[in-house]
ZAZA-240684 format. One record per atom (N, C-alpha, C): residue in one letter; atom name; x, y, z. Coordinates in pm, 1 decimal. Atoms other than C-alpha are relative to their C-alpha. Layout:
@drengu = a; nulum = CA; px = X; py = Y; pz = Z
...
END
This chain:
@drengu = m; nulum = N; px = -87.4; py = -112.7; pz = 27.5
@drengu = m; nulum = CA; px = 13527.1; py = 1163.2; pz = 2477.5
@drengu = m; nulum = C; px = 137.8; py = -26.7; pz = 61.2
@drengu = n; nulum = N; px = -134.6; py = 15.1; pz = -53.4
@drengu = n; nulum = CA; px = 13901.7; py = 1172.4; pz = 2527.7
@drengu = n; nulum = C; px = 76.3; py = 129.9; pz = -17.1
@drengu = e; nulum = N; px = -79.3; py = -121.7; pz = 4.1
@drengu = e; nulum = CA; px = 14185.7; py = 1422.2; pz = 2539.1
@drengu = e; nulum = C; px = 9.9; py = 60.7; pz = -139.3
@drengu = w; nulum = N; px = -11.2; py = -49.1; pz = 137.4
@drengu = w; nulum = CA; px = 14184.4; py = 1454.4; pz = 2157.4
@drengu = w; nulum = C; px = -132.5; py = 55.4; pz = -51.7
@drengu = s; nulum = N; px = 131.3; py = -40.4; pz = 48.9
@drengu = s; nulum = CA; px = 13810.7; py = 1523.8; pz = 2124.8
@drengu = s; nulum = C; px = -5.6; py = 149.9; pz = -24.7
@drengu = g; nulum = N; px = 11.1; py = -139.5; pz = 35.2
@drengu = g; nulum = CA; px = 13754.6; py = 1849.7; pz = 1945.6
@drengu = g; nulum = C; px = 131.0; py = 65.2; pz = -39.8
@drengu = k; nulum = N; px = -131.0; py = -56.7; pz = 32.1
@drengu = k; nulum = CA; px = 14126.9; py = 1903.1; pz = 1890.9
@drengu = k; nulum = C; px = 48.3; py = -41.2; pz = -138.2
@drengu = v; nulum = N; px = -42.9; py = 51.6; pz = 129.3
@drengu = v; nulum = CA; px = 14203.1; py = 1683.2; pz = 1590.2
@drengu = v; nulum = C; px = -107.3; py = -93.8; pz = -51.6
@drengu = k; nulum = N; px = 97.3; py = 90.6; pz = 59.3
@drengu = k; nulum = CA; px = 13996.5; py = 1481.7; pz = 1349.8
@drengu = k; nulum = C; px = 68.6; py = -133.2; pz = -26.4
@drengu = i; nulum = N; px = -51.5; py = 134.0; pz = 25.8
@drengu = i; nulum = CA; px = 14062.9; py = 1108.9; pz = 1355.9
@drengu = i; nulum = C; px = -116.6; py = -91.5; pz = -31.6
@drengu = r; nulum = N; px = 102.4; py = 97.4; pz = 35.4
@drengu = r; nulum = CA; px = 13873.6; py = 814.1; pz = 1218.7
@drengu = r; nulum = C; px = -34.6; py = -81.9; pz = 123.2
@drengu = v; nulum = N; px = 44.4; py = 79.4; pz = -113.8
@drengu = v; nulum = CA; px = 13668.6; py = 637.3; pz = 1482.6
@drengu = v; nulum = C; px = -3.9; py = -146.1; pz = -41.7
@drengu = d; nulum = N; px = 0.0; py = 143.2; pz = 26.5
@drengu = d; nulum = CA; px = 13719.5; py = 263.1; pz = 1497.1
@drengu = d; nulum = C; px = -128.0; py = -59.1; pz = 58.9
@drengu = h; nulum = N; px = 129.2; py = 48.5; pz = -47.9
@drengu = h; nulum = CA; px = 13359.9; py = 146.7; pz = 1520.0
@drengu = h; nulum = C; px = 5.8; py = -144.8; pz = 47.0
@drengu = a; nulum = N; px = -11.6; py = 139.7; pz = -42.0
@drengu = a; nulum = CA; px = 13467.8; py = -216.9; pz = 1554.1
@drengu = a; nulum = C; px = 37.8; py = -8.3; pz = 147.0
@drengu = r; nulum = N; px = -39.1; py = 0.7; pz = -141.2
@drengu = r; nulum = CA; px = 13625.1; py = -134.6; pz = 1889.9
@drengu = r; nulum = C; px = -123.3; py = 10.0; pz = 88.6
@drengu = h; nulum = N; px = 120.8; py = -18.4; pz = -80.5
@drengu = h; nulum = CA; px = 13286.4; py = -24.2; pz = 2017.8
@drengu = h; nulum = C; px = -88.9; py = -124.7; pz = -2.9
@drengu = r; nulum = N; px = 80.0; py = 123.1; pz = 8.3
@drengu = r; nulum = CA; px = 13113.4; py = -339.9; pz = 1894.3
@drengu = r; nulum = C; px = 61.0; py = -109.8; pz = 85.1
@drengu = d; nulum = N; px = -67.9; py = 105.6; pz = -75.4
@drengu = d; nulum = CA; px = 13375.3; py = -567.5; pz = 2052.4
@drengu = d; nulum = C; px = 11.7; py = 31.4; pz = 147.7
@drengu = r; nulum = N; px = -21.3; py = -45.7; pz = -137.3
@drengu = r; nulum = CA; px = 13392.2; py = -364.1; pz = 2370.7
@drengu = r; nulum = C; px = 146.1; py = -14.8; pz = 42.2
@drengu = r; nulum = N; px = -141.9; py = 0.2; pz = -32.8
@drengu = r; nulum = CA; px = 13769.2; py = -375.9; pz = 2344.8
@drengu = r; nulum = C; px = 34.3; py = 134.2; pz = 63.4
@drengu = p; nulum = N; px = -33.8; py = -128.0; pz = -62.5
@drengu = p; nulum = CA; px = 13927.2; py = -112.1; pz = 2567.1
@drengu = p; nulum = C; px = 76.4; py = 89.7; pz = -97.0
@drengu = a; nulum = N; px = -74.0; py = -96.9; pz = 80.7
@drengu = a; nulum = CA; px = 14058.6; py = 202.3; pz = 2403.3
@drengu = a; nulum = C; px = 146.1; py = 0.7; pz = 46.4
@drengu = p; nulum = N; px = -139.8; py = -7.0; pz = -42.2
@drengu = p; nulum = CA; px = 14436.3; py = 247.4; pz = 2402.5
@drengu = p; nulum = C; px = 18.5; py = 109.8; pz = 103.3
@drengu = p; nulum = N; px = -25.1; py = -106.3; pz = -97.8
@drengu = p; nulum = CA; px = 14585.9; py = 455.0; pz = 2683.8
@drengu = p; nulum = C; px = 23.6; py = 132.5; pz = -71.4
@drengu = p; nulum = N; px = -25.7; py = -129.4; pz = 62.8
@drengu = p; nulum = CA; px = 14617.1; py = 827.6; pz = 2618.8
@drengu = p; nulum = C; px = 142.7; py = 9.3; pz = -53.5
@drengu = a; nulum = N; px = -129.5; py = -11.9; pz = 66.4
@drengu = a; nulum = CA; px = 14904.5; py = 922.4; pz = 2391.2
@drengu = a; nulum = C; px = 109.0; py = 51.6; pz = 92.6
@drengu = r; nulum = N; px = -102.6; py = -55.0; pz = -89.5
@drengu = r; nulum = CA; px = 15083.9; py = 1124.3; pz = 2658.3
@drengu = r; nulum = C; px = 50.6; py = -106.5; pz = 96.2
@drengu = q; nulum = N; px = -39.4; py = 109.4; pz = -88.4
@drengu = q; nulum = CA; px = 15084.8; py = 827.8; pz = 2894.8
@drengu = q; nulum = C; px = 89.2; py = -98.5; pz = -75.7
@drengu = m; nulum = N; px = -80.1; py = 92.6; pz = 80.1
@drengu = m; nulum = CA; px = 15217.6; py = 606.6; pz = 2615.2
@drengu = m; nulum = C; px = 139.6; py = 57.5; pz = -25.9
@drengu = a; nulum = N; px = -128.8; py = -62.8; pz = 30.1
@drengu = a; nulum = CA; px = 15493.0; py = 855.2; pz = 2526.9
@drengu = a; nulum = C; px = 90.1; py = 3.5; pz = 123.1
@drengu = r; nulum = N; px = -79.6; py = -15.5; pz = -121.8
@drengu = r; nulum = CA; px = 15605.2; py = 902.6; pz = 2886.0
@drengu = r; nulum = C; px = 36.5; py = -131.8; pz = 67.5
@drengu = h; nulum = N; px = -17.8; py = 118.5; pz = -83.8
@drengu = h; nulum = CA; px = 15574.4; py = 551.4; pz = 3025.7
@drengu = h; nulum = C; px = 17.3; py = -131.6; pz = -74.5
@drengu = t; nulum = N; px = -24.5; py = 124.4; pz = 73.3
@drengu = t; nulum = CA; px = 15634.9; py = 300.8; pz = 2747.1
@drengu = t; nulum = C; px = 123.0; py = 17.7; pz = -88.0
@drengu = g; nulum = N; px = -111.9; py = -3.6; pz = 92.8
@drengu = g; nulum = CA; px = 15920.0; py = 214.9; pz = 2516.6
@drengu = g; nulum = C; px = -45.3; py = -3.3; pz = -144.8
@drengu = m; nulum = N; px = 53.9; py = 3.0; pz = 135.7
@drengu = m; nulum = CA; px = 15691.2; py = 233.1; pz = 2212.8
@drengu = m; nulum = C; px = 60.9; py = 111.8; pz = -83.4
@drengu = s; nulum = N; px = -47.5; py = -103.8; pz = 90.6
@drengu = s; nulum = CA; px = 15821.7; py = 420.1; pz = 1910.4
@drengu = s; nulum = C; px = -112.9; py = 99.6; pz = -24.5
@drengu = l; nulum = N; px = 103.4; py = -98.6; pz = 31.8
@drengu = l; nulum = CA; px = 15641.1; py = 736.9; pz = 1805.2
@drengu = l; nulum = C; px = -93.7; py = -51.3; pz = -107.7
@drengu = m; nulum = N; px = 86.4; py = 57.1; pz = 103.8
@drengu = m; nulum = CA; px = 15512.6; py = 551.8; pz = 1499.0
@drengu = m; nulum = C; px = -98.6; py = -99.1; pz = 61.0
@drengu = q; nulum = N; px = 90.6; py = 95.7; pz = -65.5
@drengu = q; nulum = CA; px = 15368.7; py = 275.2; pz = 1718.9
@drengu = q; nulum = C; px = -109.0; py = 74.0; pz = 77.1
@drengu = i; nulum = N; px = 98.8; py = -79.1; pz = -74.3
@drengu = i; nulum = CA; px = 15197.6; py = 534.8; pz = 1939.6
@drengu = i; nulum = C; px = -95.8; py = 67.7; pz = -97.7
@drengu = a; nulum = N; px = 84.3; py = -65.2; pz = 100.2
@drengu = a; nulum = CA; px = 15071.6; py = 719.5; pz = 1632.4
@drengu = a; nulum = C; px = -106.4; py = -95.6; pz = -52.4
@drengu = v; nulum = N; px = 94.6; py = 98.9; pz = 53.2
@drengu = v; nulum = CA; px = 14912.7; py = 406.4; pz = 1487.9
@drengu = v; nulum = C; px = -100.3; py = -42.1; pz = 107.3
@drengu = a; nulum = N; px = 88.5; py = 42.3; pz = -108.5
@drengu = a; nulum = CA; px = 14770.5; py = 301.5; pz = 1826.5
@drengu = a; nulum = C; px = -104.9; py = 104.6; pz = 33.7
@drengu = t; nulum = N; px = 94.0; py = -107.3; pz = -31.3
@drengu = t; nulum = CA; px = 14600.2; py = 639.6; pz = 1860.4
@drengu = t; nulum = C; px = -74.0; py = 52.1; pz = -122.8
@drengu = g; nulum = N; px = 81.8; py = -30.7; pz = 116.5
@drengu = g; nulum = CA; px = 14459.5; py = 651.8; pz = 1507.1
@drengu = g; nulum = C; px = 63.6; py = 86.8; pz = -106.5
@drengu = f; nulum = N; px = -68.1; py = -80.8; pz = 100.7
@drengu = f; nulum = CA; px = 14719.9; py = 845.2; pz = 1309.2
@drengu = f; nulum = C; px = 68.4; py = -89.6; pz = -101.8
@drengu = a; nulum = N; px = -64.1; py = 77.2; pz = 106.8
@drengu = a; nulum = CA; px = 14865.7; py = 729.6; pz = 979.1
@drengu = a; nulum = C; px = 149.4; py = 26.2; pz = -8.8
@drengu = s; nulum = N; px = -142.5; py = -31.1; pz = 7.4
@drengu = s; nulum = CA; px = 15204.6; py = 894.8; pz = 1026.7
@drengu = s; nulum = C; px = 48.5; py = 60.1; pz = 131.0
@drengu = a; nulum = N; px = -60.5; py = -55.8; pz = -120.4
@drengu = a; nulum = CA; px = 15441.4; py = 989.8; pz = 1306.4
@drengu = a; nulum = C; px = 7.0; py = 153.1; pz = -5.3
@drengu = p; nulum = N; px = -3.6; py = -146.7; pz = 3.7
@drengu = p; nulum = CA; px = 15486.1; py = 1349.9; pz = 1181.8
@drengu = p; nulum = C; px = -136.6; py = 64.7; pz = 28.8
@drengu = h; nulum = N; px = 134.5; py = -53.5; pz = -26.2
@drengu = h; nulum = CA; px = 15109.5; py = 1410.7; pz = 1180.9
@drengu = h; nulum = C; px = -33.5; py = -13.9; pz = 148.1
@drengu = f; nulum = N; px = 22.7; py = 22.0; pz = -142.6
@drengu = f; nulum = CA; px = 15084.1; py = 1260.2; pz = 1529.7
@drengu = f; nulum = C; px = 78.8; py = 101.4; pz = 82.9
@drengu = a; nulum = N; px = -85.3; py = -90.7; pz = -77.1
@drengu = a; nulum = CA; px = 15376.3; py = 1471.7; pz = 1657.8
@drengu = a; nulum = C; px = -52.8; py = 143.5; pz = -4.3
@drengu = r; nulum = N; px = 56.7; py = -134.8; pz = 11.5
@drengu = r; nulum = CA; px = 15219.6; py = 1793.7; pz = 1524.8
@drengu = r; nulum = C; px = -125.7; py = 14.0; pz = 86.8
@drengu = a; nulum = N; px = 123.7; py = -5.5; pz = -78.8
@drengu = a; nulum = CA; px = 14881.0; py = 1714.8; pz = 1682.1
@drengu = a; nulum = C; px = 30.8; py = -6.0; pz = 149.3
@drengu = y; nulum = N; px = -41.7; py = 13.1; pz = -140.4
@drengu = y; nulum = CA; px = 15047.2; py = 1611.0; pz = 2010.2
@drengu = y; nulum = C; px = 56.1; py = 133.1; pz = 48.9
@drengu = g; nulum = N; px = -58.6; py = -128.3; pz = -36.5
@drengu = g; nulum = CA; px = 15249.2; py = 1933.5; pz = 2015.5
@drengu = g; nulum = C; px = -103.9; py = 109.7; pz = 12.9
@drengu = d; nulum = N; px = 107.3; py = -99.0; pz = -7.4
@drengu = d; nulum = CA; px = 14941.0; py = 2144.2; pz = 1945.4
@drengu = d; nulum = C; px = -80.5; py = -17.2; pz = 127.9
@drengu = l; nulum = N; px = 81.3; py = 27.7; pz = -118.2
@drengu = l; nulum = CA; px = 14755.4; py = 1976.4; pz = 2231.0
@drengu = l; nulum = C; px = 76.6; py = 22.4; pz = 130.4
@drengu = h; nulum = N; px = -75.4; py = -2.4; pz = -125.4
@drengu = h; nulum = CA; px = 15034.1; py = 1954.2; pz = 2492.6
@drengu = h; nulum = C; px = 105.0; py = 110.0; pz = 8.7
@drengu = g; nulum = N; px = -98.9; py = -106.5; pz = -2.5
@drengu = g; nulum = CA; px = 15263.9; py = 2241.4; pz = 2394.5
@drengu = g; nulum = C; px = 143.3; py = -46.9; pz = -7.7
@drengu = v; nulum = N; px = -133.8; py = 58.2; pz = 12.7
@drengu = v; nulum = CA; px = 15560.0; py = 2007.6; pz = 2350.1
@drengu = v; nulum = C; px = -12.7; py = -124.4; pz = -87.4
@drengu = v; nulum = N; px = 5.1; py = 118.8; pz = 85.5
@drengu = v; nulum = CA; px = 15640.9; py = 1742.0; pz = 2089.5
@drengu = v; nulum = C; px = 28.8; py = -123.8; pz = 85.2
@drengu = p; nulum = N; px = -15.0; py = 119.5; pz = -84.2
@drengu = p; nulum = CA; px = 15637.0; py = 1381.7; pz = 2215.9
@drengu = p; nulum = C; px = 144.0; py = -36.5; pz = 32.1
@drengu = s; nulum = N; px = -139.2; py = 36.2; pz = -28.9
@drengu = s; nulum = CA; px = 16012.7; py = 1329.7; pz = 2184.9
@drengu = s; nulum = C; px = 56.1; py = 85.6; pz = 113.8
@drengu = r; nulum = N; px = -43.5; py = -86.6; pz = -111.6
@drengu = r; nulum = CA; px = 16075.6; py = 1628.1; pz = 2417.8
@drengu = r; nulum = C; px = -72.6; py = -36.3; pz = 128.5
@drengu = d; nulum = N; px = 78.2; py = 38.1; pz = -118.1
@drengu = d; nulum = CA; px = 15799.5; py = 1514.3; pz = 2652.6
@drengu = d; nulum = C; px = 60.1; py = -122.7; pz = 66.6
@drengu = r; nulum = N; px = -64.0; py = 120.3; pz = -54.3
@drengu = r; nulum = CA; px = 15982.8; py = 1184.1; pz = 2694.8
@drengu = r; nulum = C; px = 123.1; py = 32.4; pz = 82.0
@drengu = e; nulum = N; px = -123.7; py = -36.3; pz = -67.5
@drengu = e; nulum = CA; px = 16298.1; py = 1360.2; pz = 2808.8
@drengu = e; nulum = C; px = -25.3; py = 45.9; pz = 142.9
@drengu = g; nulum = N; px = 34.3; py = -32.3; pz = -136.6
@drengu = g; nulum = CA; px = 16114.6; py = 1469.2; pz = 3119.3
@drengu = g; nulum = C; px = -23.8; py = 142.3; pz = 20.3
END
């Protein structure tokens, strides 16, 4: 389970579980502490588009990722 569990529906990458590759860091950590674009974070966390990711992020955290980056 992660911070998104029960909040949004995303496709589970079953291959990750077979390979035992680590899951990506939580989206909020990525937004605050990396120089990744919102699209890169969206894709890394299982979203197909930045707008969909931003809406889900805002619903979960109460602030859109671009504002969260500003501090």
